[in-house]
N, C-alpha and C positions, 0 to 999 in steps of 0.2 A: 566643695566644688568638684572634687575628683569624681564623685558619683554622677554629677551632671555630664561630665565629659564621657564617662563610661556609657551612660544611657544614650547619649548622642551617637557614639560610635556604634552601639548595638542597633539603634533605630536605623542608621544609614545602611548597615549591613543587611538588616532584615528587608529594607526597601530594595536593595540590590538583588536579593534572593527572589523577591516577589516579581521582579521584572521577567523572570523566566528566560526564554531564549528567543533570539531574533532570527528571521529568515536569512539574513546576511551571514550569520554564523553557520547555518545549515548549508548554505551555498559554498562556504569555505570548506566545510567538511566534505561535500560532494566533489569539489575540485581536488582536494587532497586524496580522495579515493579514486580519482580519474573517471568519475561518472559524469556524463552529459546531462543537462536538464534544460527545460524550457518553462516559461511562465505558464501558470494555469490560465486557460482562456477566460474563466469567469470569477476567479478568486485571487485577489492580489496578495493574500497571505499563504499561497500555496504554489508549489512548483511540481512539474511532472518529470520523472526520471524514466525514460524508456530504456529497457534492457533487452538486447537481442542476443546476448551471449548466454544462451540457455541450452539445456539438453533436450527438453521436450516442447516447451512453448515457443512459438514463432517469436513472440515478444511478451515481455511483462512490463506493464506501465505501473510505476510506483508513484503515487501521489504523496507529497510531503507537505503537511499543513501545520502551521503554527496557529493555534486557536487562542481566542481571548480568555478562555478559562484556564490558561497556563498549561495547556497540554500540547504535545507534539504528536501528531497522528501520521503514521506511515500506513498507506493503503495500497495493496497490490492487486492488479487485475491481469490474469494471464490471457493471452490471445492465441488462438490457433486457427489456421485457415482464414486469417484476416478478420476474425470475429471474437468478441468477448464471449465468455460463457454466460448464458442467460437462462433464467427459469422458463422462459417461453419456448425454449428448444429442448427442455427436459423430456426424456422418455416417460418418466414417472416423477412428477414434481415432489410428491410426498416422500418417496424413497431418497431423492436427491437431498431434500432438506434434512432428513434424518441422518444421512451420511455426513452432512456439514456439521450438524450438532454433535454427532459422535466424534468427528475429527477435533472439535474444540476440546474434548476431554484429554486428548493426547498431545496437543500442539502448543507451541510457543506463541502462535498467532491465533486470532479469532477468525473463524470462517463465517461468512455472512452473505446475504443477498440484499442489495441496496434497493431503494424505492423504485428504480427502473428495472429491477429484476436481475441486474448484473451480479455475478458471483465473484467475491473477492476475499482477501485475507487482510487483517489489520493488526497492528501493534501500536499501543499508545504509551507514551511517556508522560509523567507529570513533570513539569519543568520549574517548580518553585525554586529549586536549587540548580537550575541549568541542566544541561545534558552534555556530558563529555564526549570527545571525539570517539574514543574506543567503544563506549556504549552505543553511540549512534551507528558506528561502522558495523558492529556485531549485529545489531537489530536489522539494519538495512540489508546486509548480506544474507542473513537468515531468512528474512521475509521474502526476498527475491528467490532464494533457493526453494523455500516451501511452495511458493506460487508455481514455480517451474516443475517441481517434483510432483505436485498434485494434479498437474494438467492431464496426464493420462486417465486418472480416476474420474475427472470431470468429463472428459471426452467419452468415456464408457457410458455415461448417463445421458448423453445428448442424442437427439434424433440425427440420423445420418442424412446429409444433403444428397440429393440426386446428382450423379455426375453430369457435367455439362454435355448437352447433346452434340453428337458428332455432325459435322457438315454433311449434307446430303440425306439426312434422315428427316422424317416428317416434322419432328419438333425443332430440328436444327436448320431448316431451310429458310 
């Protein structure tokens, strides 16, 4: 009978491990870190953490998503001049993509361009055994730092916007 009790305890602990992590736990972590967040407008399993305390980027939007495949995905998109970096604004799309692939070799995060062409950085946890606060905090801080620090390199690869026309000129009248 002792073996039955041992199997029952083991099965219940495995079930608990397979639950992964819940978004409420992540919200608690973000509260503990003093970071603000808002619900994702289209995904109830995700939140958006805007960060304006940056050295280079005007803002970095970090998306935190708990997925059904038991992964926790942190995705960061830096903004500069009120715009995300996008492949459509690249001076040379091929060189920019090569730069992102080369950055993957040296980085903690994965650099990518999403289906809309927005350029971001991502870090993924598997959550079968949960994710502790310290690990989450380290990953979130590092991803925000990387997105901010990489902003000047992305800006170098973007087409420059024409400055706004001054009042009284032909295009500004």
